DSSP file (Angstrom, degrees, kcal/mol; ACC not computed):
  #  RESIDUE AA STRUCTURE BP1 BP2  ACC     N-H-->O    O-->H-N    N-H-->O    O-->H-N    TCO  KAPPA ALPHA  PHI   PSI    X-CA   Y-CA   Z-CA
    1    1 A M              0   0    0      0, 0.0     2,-0.2     0, 0.0     5,-0.2   0.000 360.0 360.0 360.0 134.6  -13.7  -16.8  -38.2
    2    2 A T  B >   -A    5   0A   0      3,-2.6     3,-1.5     1,-0.0     5,-0.0  -0.662 360.0 -92.1-121.2 179.6  -11.5  -18.2  -41.0
    3    3 A D  T 3  S+     0   0    0      1,-0.3     3,-0.1    -2,-0.2    -1,-0.0   0.680 126.9  55.3 -67.5 -15.1  -12.0  -20.8  -43.7
    4    4 A R  T 3  S-     0   0    0      1,-0.4     2,-0.3     0, 0.0    -1,-0.3   0.418 120.7 -98.7 -96.3   0.7  -10.5  -23.3  -41.2
    5    5 A G  B <  S-A    2   0A   0     -3,-1.5    -3,-2.6     2,-0.0    -1,-0.4  -0.791  71.0  -4.3 119.8-163.0  -13.0  -22.5  -38.4
    6    6 A L        -     0   0    0     -2,-0.3     2,-0.5    -5,-0.2    -3,-0.0  -0.348  59.6-136.3 -68.5 146.4  -13.1  -20.4  -35.3
    7    7 A V        -     0   0    0     -2,-0.1     2,-1.0     2,-0.0    -1,-0.1  -0.924   7.8-155.9-104.5 124.9  -10.0  -18.6  -34.3
    8    8 A F        -     0   0    0     -2,-0.5    75,-0.1    72,-0.0     3,-0.1  -0.812  20.6-173.1-100.4  93.2   -9.2  -18.7  -30.5
    9    9 A S        -     0   0    0     -2,-1.0     2,-0.1     1,-0.1    74,-0.0  -0.425  41.2 -76.4 -82.7 161.1   -7.0  -15.6  -30.0
   10   10 A P  S    S+     0   0    0      0, 0.0     2,-0.3     0, 0.0    74,-0.2  -0.373  70.1 157.8 -56.8 129.4   -5.3  -14.9  -26.7
   11   11 A A        -     0   0    0     72,-0.2    74,-2.7    70,-0.1     2,-0.4  -0.954  35.1-129.7-150.6 164.3   -8.0  -13.6  -24.4
   12   12 A T  E     -b   85   0B   0     -2,-0.3     2,-0.5    72,-0.2    19,-0.4  -0.980   6.8-159.6-124.8 132.4   -8.7  -13.2  -20.7
   13   13 A L  E     -b   86   0B   0     72,-2.6    74,-3.1    -2,-0.4     2,-0.4  -0.958  18.2-164.4-105.8 123.4  -11.8  -14.3  -18.8
   14   14 A R  E     +bC  87  29B   0     15,-2.8    15,-2.5    -2,-0.5     2,-0.3  -0.924  26.7 124.4-114.2 132.2  -12.1  -12.4  -15.5
   15   15 A T  E     -b   88   0B   0     72,-2.2    74,-1.6    -2,-0.4     2,-0.2  -0.897  56.7 -71.6-160.4-170.8  -14.3  -13.4  -12.6
   16   16 A T  E  >  -b   89   0B   0     -2,-0.3     4,-1.9    72,-0.3    74,-0.2  -0.583  31.7-123.0 -94.2 157.6  -14.1  -14.2   -8.9
   17   17 A L  H  > S+     0   0    0     72,-2.5     4,-2.2     1,-0.2     6,-0.2   0.891 114.1  57.4 -62.2 -39.6  -12.6  -17.2   -7.3
   18   18 A A  H  4>S+     0   0    0     71,-0.4     5,-2.8     1,-0.2     6,-1.0   0.888 105.6  50.0 -59.8 -39.5  -16.0  -17.8   -5.5
   19   19 A C  H >45S+     0   0    0      4,-0.2     3,-1.1     3,-0.2    -1,-0.2   0.920 110.0  50.1 -64.3 -44.0  -17.7  -18.0   -8.9
   20   20 A A  H 3<5S+     0   0    0     -4,-1.9    -2,-0.2     1,-0.3    -1,-0.2   0.869 111.4  48.9 -62.8 -36.1  -15.1  -20.4  -10.3
   21   21 A L  T 3<5S-     0   0    0     -4,-2.2    -1,-0.3    -5,-0.1    -2,-0.2   0.484 116.3-114.2 -83.1  -2.1  -15.6  -22.7   -7.2
   22   22 A G  T < 5S+     0   0    0     -3,-1.1    -3,-0.2    -4,-0.4    -2,-0.1   0.674  87.6 114.2  79.5  16.7  -19.4  -22.5   -7.6
   23   23 A L  S   <S+     0   0    0     -5,-2.8     2,-0.3    -6,-0.2    -4,-0.2   0.491  81.4  11.6 -97.8  -5.3  -19.8  -20.6   -4.3
   24   24 A G        -     0   0    0     -6,-1.0    -2,-0.2    -7,-0.1    -1,-0.1  -0.951  64.5-127.9-159.1 172.1  -21.1  -17.5   -5.9
   25   25 A R        +     0   0    0     -2,-0.3    12,-0.4    -3,-0.1    13,-0.2  -0.389  39.4 162.6-129.5  55.7  -22.4  -16.1   -9.2
   26   26 A A        -     0   0    0     11,-0.2    14,-0.2     1,-0.1    15,-0.1  -0.440  44.9-103.1 -70.2 148.4  -20.4  -13.0   -9.9
   27   27 A H        -     0   0    0     -2,-0.1     2,-0.3   -12,-0.1     9,-0.2  -0.302  34.7-136.9 -66.3 157.6  -20.5  -11.8  -13.5
   28   28 A G  E     - D   0  35B   0      7,-1.9     7,-2.8     8,-0.1     2,-0.4  -0.756   7.2-141.7-113.1 164.1  -17.5  -12.5  -15.7
   29   29 A Q  E     +CD  14  34B   0    -15,-2.5   -15,-2.8    -2,-0.3     2,-0.3  -0.993  20.2 170.1-130.6 130.4  -15.8  -10.2  -18.1
   30   30 A V  E >   - D   0  33B   0      3,-2.9     3,-1.7    -2,-0.4   -17,-0.1  -0.842  51.4 -93.7-127.2 169.4  -14.3  -11.1  -21.5
   31   31 A R  T 3  S+     0   0    0    -19,-0.4     3,-0.1    -2,-0.3   -18,-0.1   0.826 123.6  46.0 -54.8 -35.5  -13.0   -8.8  -24.2
   32   32 A V  T 3  S-     0   0    0      1,-0.2     2,-0.3    -3,-0.0    -1,-0.3   0.515 124.5 -66.1 -90.7  -4.0  -16.3   -8.7  -26.1
   33   33 A G  E <   -D   30   0B   0     -3,-1.7    -3,-2.9     2,-0.0     2,-0.3  -0.994  67.1 -35.6 156.4-161.6  -18.5   -8.1  -23.0
   34   34 A T  E     -D   29   0B   0     -2,-0.3     2,-0.3    -5,-0.2    -5,-0.2  -0.765  40.6-151.0-103.6 142.6  -20.0   -9.3  -19.8
   35   35 A L  E     -D   28   0B   0     -7,-2.8    -7,-1.9    -2,-0.3    -2,-0.0  -0.839  23.3-112.9-107.4 147.8  -21.0  -12.9  -18.9
   36   36 A T     >  -     0   0    0     -2,-0.3     4,-2.5    -9,-0.2     5,-0.2  -0.280  38.9-100.7 -67.4 166.3  -23.7  -13.9  -16.5
   37   37 A G  H  > S+     0   0    0    -12,-0.4     4,-2.2     1,-0.2   -11,-0.2   0.893 123.1  47.8 -58.2 -42.6  -22.6  -15.6  -13.3
   38   38 A W  H  > S+     0   0    0      1,-0.2     4,-2.4     2,-0.2    -1,-0.2   0.915 112.9  47.8 -67.4 -42.0  -23.5  -19.1  -14.6
   39   39 A D  H  > S+     0   0    0      2,-0.2     4,-2.6     1,-0.2    -2,-0.2   0.863 110.4  52.7 -67.0 -34.8  -21.8  -18.5  -18.0
   40   40 A A  H  X S+     0   0    0     -4,-2.5     4,-2.1     2,-0.2    -2,-0.2   0.926 109.8  49.0 -64.2 -44.2  -18.7  -17.2  -16.2
   41   41 A H  H  X S+     0   0    0     -4,-2.2     4,-1.6     1,-0.2    -2,-0.2   0.940 115.0  43.5 -60.4 -48.7  -18.6  -20.4  -14.0
   42   42 A R  H  X S+     0   0    0     -4,-2.4     4,-1.2     1,-0.2    -1,-0.2   0.882 111.1  56.1 -64.2 -38.1  -18.9  -22.6  -17.1
   43   43 A G  H  X S+     0   0    0     -4,-2.6     4,-0.6     1,-0.2    -1,-0.2   0.869 104.1  53.6 -63.2 -37.6  -16.4  -20.5  -19.0
   44   44 A V  H >< S+     0   0    0     -4,-2.1     3,-1.0     1,-0.2    -1,-0.2   0.946 112.0  43.5 -60.2 -48.5  -13.8  -21.0  -16.3
   45   45 A W  H >< S+     0   0    0     -4,-1.6     3,-0.5     1,-0.3    -1,-0.2   0.618 106.1  60.9 -80.1 -11.5  -14.1  -24.8  -16.5
   46   46 A A  H 3< S+     0   0    0     -4,-1.2    32,-0.6     1,-0.2    -1,-0.3   0.653 102.8  56.4 -78.4 -15.9  -14.2  -24.9  -20.3
   47   47 A R  T X<  +     0   0    0     -3,-1.0     3,-2.0    -4,-0.6    -1,-0.2  -0.190  59.4 132.5-109.5  39.6  -10.7  -23.3  -20.2
   48   48 A T  T <  S+     0   0    0     -3,-0.5    -1,-0.2     1,-0.3     4,-0.1   0.557  73.1  59.7 -71.9  -4.1   -8.8  -25.8  -18.1
   49   49 A C  T 3  S+     0   0    0     29,-0.3    -1,-0.3    -3,-0.2    -2,-0.1   0.505  92.6  91.5 -92.0  -7.1   -6.0  -25.7  -20.7
   50   50 A A  S <  S-     0   0    0     -3,-2.0     2,-0.4     1,-0.1    35,-0.2  -0.282  90.0 -96.6 -80.4 168.1   -5.6  -22.0  -20.1
   51   51 A Q  E     -e   85   0B   0     33,-2.1    35,-2.8    30,-0.2     2,-0.5  -0.746  38.0-146.3 -82.4 133.5   -3.3  -20.3  -17.6
   52   52 A F  E     -eF  86  69B   0     17,-1.5    17,-2.8    -2,-0.4     2,-0.4  -0.879  13.3-170.7-102.1 131.9   -5.0  -19.5  -14.3
   53   53 A R  E     -eF  87  68B   0     33,-2.9    35,-3.2    -2,-0.5     2,-0.6  -0.989   5.5-161.2-117.9 129.7   -4.0  -16.3  -12.4
   54   54 A V  E     -eF  88  67B   0     13,-2.9    13,-2.8    -2,-0.4     2,-0.6  -0.954   4.6-160.0-112.5 117.8   -5.4  -15.8   -8.9
   55   55 A L  E     -eF  89  66B   0     33,-3.3    35,-2.1    -2,-0.6     2,-0.5  -0.869   8.0-162.2 -99.2 116.8   -5.2  -12.2   -7.7
   56   56 A L  E     -eF  90  65B   0      9,-2.8     8,-3.2    -2,-0.6     9,-1.8  -0.879   5.5-167.7-106.3 126.4   -5.5  -12.0   -3.9
   57   57 A Y  E     -eF  91  63B   0     33,-2.6    35,-2.6    -2,-0.5    36,-0.3  -0.817  15.8-128.0-111.0 148.7   -6.3   -8.7   -2.3
   58   58 A D    >   -     0   0    0      4,-2.5     3,-1.9    -2,-0.3    -1,-0.1  -0.246  43.7 -86.3 -82.9-178.3   -6.1   -7.7    1.4
   59   59 A E  T 3  S+     0   0    0      1,-0.3    -1,-0.1     2,-0.1    32,-0.0   0.709 128.2  56.6 -64.4 -20.7   -9.0   -6.1    3.3
   60   60 A D  T 3  S-     0   0    0      2,-0.1    -1,-0.3     0, 0.0     3,-0.1   0.432 119.8-107.1 -90.0   0.6   -8.0   -2.6    2.1
   61   61 A G  S <  S+     0   0    0     -3,-1.9     2,-0.4     1,-0.3    -2,-0.1   0.591  73.0 141.3  85.4  11.1   -8.2   -3.6   -1.6
   62   62 A E        -     0   0    0      1,-0.1    -4,-2.5     2,-0.0     2,-0.3  -0.700  61.1-108.3 -87.7 137.0   -4.4   -3.7   -2.1
   63   63 A L  E     +F   57   0B   0     -2,-0.4    -6,-0.2    -6,-0.2     3,-0.1  -0.488  43.9 169.2 -65.1 123.9   -3.0   -6.5   -4.3
   64   64 A E  E     +     0   0B   0     -8,-3.2     2,-0.3     1,-0.4    -7,-0.2   0.798  57.7   8.5-106.9 -42.0   -1.2   -8.8   -2.0
   65   65 A H  E     -F   56   0B   0     -9,-1.8    -9,-2.8     2,-0.0     2,-0.5  -0.993  48.3-157.7-143.6 147.3   -0.4  -11.9   -4.1
   66   66 A V  E     -F   55   0B   0     -2,-0.3     2,-0.5   -11,-0.2   -11,-0.2  -0.980  21.2-167.3-122.4 116.4   -0.5  -13.1   -7.7
   67   67 A L  E     -F   54   0B   0    -13,-2.8   -13,-2.9    -2,-0.5     2,-0.6  -0.887  14.0-150.1-107.2 131.1   -0.6  -16.8   -8.0
   68   68 A L  E     -F   53   0B   0     -2,-0.5     2,-0.4   -15,-0.2   -15,-0.2  -0.903  25.9-169.3 -97.0 119.9   -0.1  -18.7  -11.2
   69   69 A V  E     -F   52   0B   0    -17,-2.8   -17,-1.5    -2,-0.6    40,-0.0  -0.910  25.2-143.0-118.8 133.8   -2.1  -21.9  -11.0
   70   70 A T        -     0   0    0     -2,-0.4   -19,-0.1   -19,-0.1     3,-0.1  -0.857  33.9-137.4 -88.7 111.8   -2.1  -24.9  -13.2
   71   71 A P        -     0   0    0      0, 0.0     2,-0.3     0, 0.0    34,-0.0  -0.277  25.2 -93.0 -69.7 155.8   -5.8  -25.9  -13.1
   72   72 A P        -     0   0    0      0, 0.0     2,-0.2     0, 0.0    37,-0.0  -0.528  46.9-118.9 -65.4 128.9   -6.8  -29.5  -12.8
   73   73 A R        -     0   0    0     -2,-0.3     2,-0.4    -3,-0.1   -24,-0.1  -0.490  26.3-150.6 -72.1 135.1   -7.3  -30.9  -16.3
   74   74 A T    >   -     0   0    0     -2,-0.2     3,-1.8   -29,-0.1     2,-0.1  -0.815  28.7 -93.6-105.9 150.3  -10.7  -32.1  -17.0
   75   75 A R  T 3  S+     0   0    0     -2,-0.4    -1,-0.1     1,-0.3     0, 0.0  -0.368 112.0  16.9 -60.1 131.3  -11.5  -34.8  -19.5
   76   76 A G  T 3  S+     0   0    0      1,-0.2    -1,-0.3    -2,-0.1     2,-0.0   0.642  83.8 170.0  80.9  15.2  -12.2  -33.5  -22.9
   77   77 A A    <   -     0   0    0     -3,-1.8    -1,-0.2     1,-0.1   -30,-0.1  -0.351  39.8-115.8 -61.9 138.5  -10.7  -30.0  -22.2
   78   78 A D    >   -     0   0    0    -32,-0.6     3,-1.8     1,-0.2   -29,-0.3  -0.671  19.0-157.2 -81.6 111.6  -10.4  -28.0  -25.4
   79   79 A P  G >  S+     0   0    0      0, 0.0     3,-1.6     0, 0.0     4,-0.2   0.629  83.7  79.6 -66.7 -11.7   -6.6  -27.4  -26.1
   80   80 A R  G >  S+     0   0    0      1,-0.3     3,-0.6     2,-0.1   -33,-0.1   0.712  85.2  62.2 -67.8 -16.7   -7.5  -24.4  -28.2
   81   81 A Y  G X  S+     0   0    0     -3,-1.8     3,-2.4     1,-0.2    -1,-0.3   0.464  71.6 100.5 -83.8  -1.1   -7.9  -22.4  -25.0
   82   82 A R  G <  S+     0   0    0     -3,-1.6    -1,-0.2     1,-0.3   -31,-0.2   0.726  79.3  53.7 -62.6 -21.2   -4.2  -22.9  -24.0
   83   83 A R  G <  S+     0   0    0     -3,-0.6    -1,-0.3    -4,-0.2   -72,-0.2   0.384  97.3  88.2 -90.4   3.6   -3.3  -19.4  -25.1
   84   84 A Q    <   -     0   0    0     -3,-2.4   -33,-2.1   -74,-0.2     2,-0.4  -0.528  67.9-136.4-100.3 168.4   -6.0  -17.8  -23.0
   85   85 A V  E     -be  12  51B   0    -74,-2.7   -72,-2.6   -35,-0.2     2,-0.6  -0.975   3.3-155.9-126.8 136.8   -5.9  -16.7  -19.4
   86   86 A V  E     -be  13  52B   0    -35,-2.8   -33,-2.9    -2,-0.4     2,-0.6  -0.970  16.4-164.3-109.2 118.5   -8.5  -17.2  -16.6
   87   87 A E  E     -be  14  53B   0    -74,-3.1   -72,-2.2    -2,-0.6     2,-0.4  -0.917   6.2-173.3-110.9 116.9   -8.1  -14.4  -14.0
   88   88 A L  E     -be  15  54B   0    -35,-3.2   -33,-3.3    -2,-0.6     2,-0.3  -0.895   5.2-159.2-112.0 136.0   -9.7  -15.0  -10.7
   89   89 A T  E     +be  16  55B   0    -74,-1.6   -72,-2.5    -2,-0.4   -71,-0.4  -0.879  19.6 152.5-116.0 148.6   -9.9  -12.4   -7.9
   90   90 A A  E     - e   0  56B   0    -35,-2.1   -33,-2.6    -2,-0.3     2,-0.3  -0.976  42.1-109.4-162.5 156.8  -10.5  -12.9   -4.2
   91   91 A N  E >>  - e   0  57B   0     -2,-0.3     4,-1.6   -35,-0.2     3,-0.6  -0.675  33.7-121.0 -84.3 149.4   -9.8  -11.3   -0.8
   92   92 A T  H 3> S+     0   0    0    -35,-2.6     4,-2.1    -2,-0.3     5,-0.2   0.847 114.6  58.2 -61.0 -32.4   -7.3  -13.2    1.3
   93   93 A S  H 3> S+     0   0    0    -36,-0.3     4,-1.3     1,-0.2    -1,-0.2   0.844 102.1  54.7 -66.9 -31.6  -10.0  -13.5    4.0
   94   94 A E  H <4 S+     0   0    0     -3,-0.6    -1,-0.2     2,-0.2    -2,-0.2   0.907 107.7  49.2 -64.8 -41.1  -12.3  -15.3    1.5
   95   95 A V  H >< S+     0   0    0     -4,-1.6     3,-1.3     1,-0.2    -2,-0.2   0.905 109.1  52.0 -66.0 -41.2   -9.5  -17.9    0.8
   96   96 A D  H 3< S+     0   0    0     -4,-2.1    -1,-0.2     1,-0.2    -2,-0.2   0.811 110.9  49.8 -62.9 -28.6   -9.0  -18.5    4.5
   97   97 A G  T 3< S+     0   0    0     -4,-1.3    -1,-0.2    -5,-0.2    -2,-0.2   0.243  77.1 133.1 -97.6  13.5  -12.8  -19.1    4.9
   98   98 A L    <   -     0   0    0     -3,-1.3    -3,-0.1     1,-0.1   -80,-0.0  -0.380  65.2-102.9 -63.5 140.5  -13.2  -21.6    2.0
   99   99 A P    >   -     0   0    0      0, 0.0     3,-0.7     0, 0.0    -1,-0.1  -0.300  16.9-137.2 -65.3 149.2  -15.3  -24.6    3.1
  100  100 A D  T 3  S+     0   0    0      1,-0.2    -2,-0.1    -3,-0.1    -3,-0.0   0.580  93.6  73.0 -80.0 -10.7  -13.4  -27.8    3.8
  101  101 A D  T 3   +     0   0    0      2,-0.0    -1,-0.2     6,-0.0     2,-0.2   0.240  61.8 126.9 -95.6  15.1  -16.0  -29.9    2.0
  102  102 A L    <   -     0   0    0     -3,-0.7     2,-0.3     4,-0.1   -81,-0.0  -0.500  41.7-167.6 -67.9 141.1  -15.1  -28.9   -1.5
  103  103 A V    >>  -     0   0    0     -2,-0.2     3,-1.1     4,-0.1     4,-0.6  -0.840  37.6   0.0-128.3 164.3  -14.4  -32.0   -3.7
  104  104 A G  H 3> S-     0   0    0     -2,-0.3     4,-1.8     1,-0.3     3,-0.3  -0.241 124.6  -8.4  64.7-141.0  -13.0  -32.9   -7.0
  105  105 A I  H 3> S+     0   0    0      1,-0.2     4,-2.0     2,-0.2    -1,-0.3   0.792 133.7  59.8 -64.8 -27.5  -11.6  -30.2   -9.3
  106  106 A W  H <> S+     0   0    0     -3,-1.1     4,-2.4     1,-0.2    -1,-0.2   0.913 105.3  48.2 -66.3 -41.9  -13.0  -27.5   -7.0
  107  107 A A  H  X S+     0   0    0     -4,-0.6     4,-2.2    -3,-0.3    -2,-0.2   0.885 109.6  53.0 -65.5 -38.8  -10.9  -28.7   -4.0
  108  108 A E  H  < S+     0   0    0     -4,-1.8    -1,-0.2     2,-0.2    -2,-0.2   0.916 111.4  45.5 -64.2 -42.4   -7.8  -28.9   -6.2
  109  109 A L  H  < S+     0   0    0     -4,-2.0    -2,-0.2     1,-0.2    -1,-0.2   0.913 112.3  51.0 -67.3 -41.5   -8.2  -25.3   -7.3
  110  110 A A  H  <        0   0    0     -4,-2.4    -2,-0.2     1,-0.3    -1,-0.2   0.878 360.0 360.0 -63.6 -36.8   -8.9  -24.1   -3.7
  111  111 A R     <        0   0    0     -4,-2.2    -1,-0.3    -5,-0.2    -2,-0.2   0.512 360.0 360.0 -63.5 360.0   -5.8  -25.9   -2.4
């Protein structure tokens, strides 16, 4: 905290893709500690100005792909998060099995 207000330093929020899409409630991780599943989900969507990285693992747990994703911008997104990173993890089989009925910003991220 400074005399000008809060400082948003570069930071990473880590959780699962399912949590970000609202399909699960995995805990999230930030530099200062652990977030509950609901807070991780909200934290992802508060950071739509951040860079999104999606880490896709195969069934053996080996990193298969790293995708850099531009998240769908939401109205009123806080630009102070633009220096932060949202890191989402998933198995490739989870991505193949995503439901077709996702709508709005969730569908854009899943695509």
